[in-house]
N, C-alpha and C positions, 0 to 999 in steps of 0.2 A: 243706299244698297251697297253693302261691303262684301266682297268675295274673299274667302279664305280657303283655298283648296276646293274641297267638295262641299264646303259649308257656306251658306249665304246668310248674312245678318241684315235684317230689315228693320229700320226705325220708321214707324208709321207717322201719320199726321193727326192721330187722335180723333178721327172722324171729321176733321175740318177740310174745307176745300183748299186745293193747292193755290198758292199766291199768284201764279201766272195770270196775266190779264187775258190771254187767249192762247189756247193750245191748238196745234195742228198735228194730229196723230195719224200716221199712215200705218195701217195694221195688216198690210199684205193680204193673205188669204185666210187669216186666223179667225174663224167664226167664234171660237171660245174666247177670243179677246174682244171682238166687236160687240157681242151681246152684253156681257156683264159690264164692260166699260161704258157702254151707252147708258145703262141703267144707273150705275154709280155716279157718273158725271152729271147726268140729268137730274138726279135726286139732289145732288149737292149744288146744282145750278152753276156749273163751271162753264164759262164761254169757251167753246171749242168746236173744231171740225174733225169728224172721223171719216176716214176714207180707206180704200184698199185697192187691190188689183181689179181689173175689169170683172173677173168672176165674182169677187166679193160684192160688186155692185149688182149682181144678178141673184144674190142670195136673200131670201125674204126676211124682213125684220119688222114689217108693218104691224103685226099683232103685238109685239113688245112696245113699239112706239105708241100705238093707240092706248095701251094700258098706262104708259107713263104720262101721256098727254091728259088722260082722264083724271089723273091725280094731281095735275097742275104743273107738269114739267113742260118746258118750252123746247120743242124739237121741230126742225124744219127739214124737209127733203131738198137736197141740192140737185137731184137728178130725177129718176122715175119714182113716183109715189110708192111707198111700201118697201123701198130698197135703199141701201147706202148709196152715196155719201150723205152724211147728216150734219146739220148745224145745231148745236145745243146752246141755249141761253139761260138766263136766270129763271129760277123756279119759284112758284107760289103754291106750296103743297096743300092739298085738301085730302086728309087721310081718314075722315070720319065714316066713309062708306066703303064697303068691300071693293077690292080692285079686281076686275075680271081680266083673265088672260087665257088665250087659247092654248091647249095643251097637245093638240093633234098634229102640229107642224114640226115643232122642235121643243124638246124639254129645256133647251137653253134659255127660252123666254122666261120660264118659271124660275130657273136657277138664277138668272140675272136679277129678278125682283127679290128673291130670297136673300141674295148677297147684298143688294143695295139698300133695301128698306130699313134694316137695323140702324142705318145712318140717320134715319128720320124718326125713329120710334118715339123718343121723348116720353111724354106722360100719357100716351094713349096707345092701345094695342092696334096693330095693323093687320087687316085680314085680306088674304088673296084667295080668290075663287077661280078654279080652273074650269074653263068652258070646253066641253067635249071630252073625249077620251085622252088621258095623259099617256103619251108614249115614253119609252125609255125610262121607266120608273127607277131602275137601279141607279141611274145618274142622279136622280133627285135624292136617293138615299145617300149617295156620296156627299152631296151638298149639305144635307141635314147633319150628317155625321161630322163633317168638318166645321160647320157652324157651331155645333155643340162644343167642339174642342176649343173654339175661340169665344166661348161664353154666351152663345145665342141658342136658347132652347126653344125651337119652333114647335108649336102645337099642331100636330097633323090629324085631320079628321078625314079618314079614308085617303083617297088621292084627289079629292075635289076641293078641299078647304084647308088653308094653312094660316095660322095665326102667330104673328110675331108679338110677344108680350110687351106691354108698356115698360119703358125703362131699359129695354135691351140695348146693350152697347158691346162693342168688340173688346175683348181682353186677350192679351198675348198669352199663348200657352207656354211661353218660354222657349221650348224647343219642339220641333215637329219633324218626323221622318216622312219623306215623300216616297210613296211606293213606286216601284218600277211600273211601267205602263202595261196593264194586262192586255190591251188591244194589240200592242206590238209583240207581246209574248205569244200571241196566237200563231204567229208565223213559225216560231220555233217549236211550238207544240205540234203543228202540222208536219213540220220537218221530221220530228221524232216518230210520228205516226206513219209517215210515208217511207222513210229510209230503212233499208235492211241494216242489221248490225246491232250493237249493244245498246243503242239509244243515246239520248243526250240528257244533260242536267241543265236546267234553267234556273238561274239565281236572281234574287231580288223580288220575286213575287211568288206567293204560295197560297196555301189553304186559308190563311187568315186575311187575305186581301179584302178590302171593302168595295172594290170595283165590280160592277155587274159583269164586265167582260170576263171575269175569272170563271164564269159559268161555261165558257168555251171548253173548259176541261170536260164537263159533263157531255157536251156534244161530241167531242173527240172520242170519249169513252164509248158513247153510243155507236160510233162508227167503227169501233174495234180497237182503239189504241189502248195500250197498257200505261197507266199513269199512277205514280206514287207521289204523294204531296206532303210537304212539311210546312212549317210556319212561313218560311221564306224561300222555298225552292220547289221545283217540280222535276221529277224524273220521268221521261217519256220514251217509250219504245214501240215499235210496230207490233201489233197483235193480229187481228183478222186481216187477211189479204186475199182478194181485194177488200177494200173497206166496205162496210155495210151501208146501204142506202138509208137515208133518214128523211122524215117529213117533220119540220120543226118550225115553231113560232119563234122568230128571232127578235121580237120586240125588246127583249131584255138585254140584248147585246148587239146592237145594229152595226157597230164598227167591226167587231171581231167576226161577224157573220160573213163578211166578204171572204175571209180565209176559208170558210166552209164551202164557198163556191168553187174554190180551187181544189179542195179535197174531194168534192163531188165528182171531179173528172176521173177519180180513181175508185169510184164506188161500183158495187155489183149491180146497180140498177138506178133508175131515175131518183134524184133527190129534189125535194121541194123546200124552199126557204120562204117562209111566210112573214107578213107584217113588216116589210122592209121599205115601205114607201118613203120614209125619211131619207133614204139613200139619194133620192133625186134632188134634194136641196142642200147637199154637202158642197165641198169645194169643187166637185164635178158632179155630173149626173152619174152616180156610181153604178146604177143598174145598167144604163146604156154602156158604160165602159166595160163592165164585167161581161156582159153579153157579147160585145164586140170581140174582146180578147179570147173568150171561150170558143167562139165560132172560128176564129183564126186557127185554133188548135184542133178543129174538126169536131167539136162537141155539138150536140143538139140541145138548144136552149130555148125555152119559151118564157116570155114575159107575161105576167098576170096583171 
């Protein structure tokens, strides 16, 4: 990995396992590192230990591990079953049957499999079947979009069946632009909606973003914000005041939905945010944290 200013040049391993005899990787509190790395290293059969901060060891990973064990990966729990830390060993893959994975706890389990299994596609197609309702579908759309840019064309059958074609392998796109984070942009969109004055311009993310959290723009507009969008920027200013109350299914943007909880403090009536159960298994119990902070400010909050 070579850094040159704002550009990073990465020379990959061509799908081969790293040569280290044993890796000991401390991943802090990064769930988006723990889940895909577990899948990739387990599929490649790389001997390693994956661990993190105490909260990481409370974040569920059992459904992903079960899916990987079913296809022949060697993974052992070093603490409580179903949670990191993990010990990974050599794999003997069995890819002839569909691989089941739950979709109602975290979309990262499915993302991890979609990213890792092209490393083992070889001469046979690999099928993943989602058990239960798949949450956070826009994040899976991001995964599929990026896989396509790297030469992997996954066949999607609704949201319950995904097929990685035989012979799939990663190919470098040459250059790729990394979008600014739409979840983080939600804070500044909210600022523009709340603050009196001429408004603000947000650069680096706009109407053409592939991230599901860009739909926070629609939620802010529903609450009364004035937003003009370009390919790579947003202009936001206060419109309705106080903001209008909303009742919204937030399954498509669980991270940005927390910002809506703050905006709800300035609404003209009760706001209801639905389908956010995945908040409880993030780096903290986000529902409990948001309720606690809102009550400190004197707001009336009910947990469903």
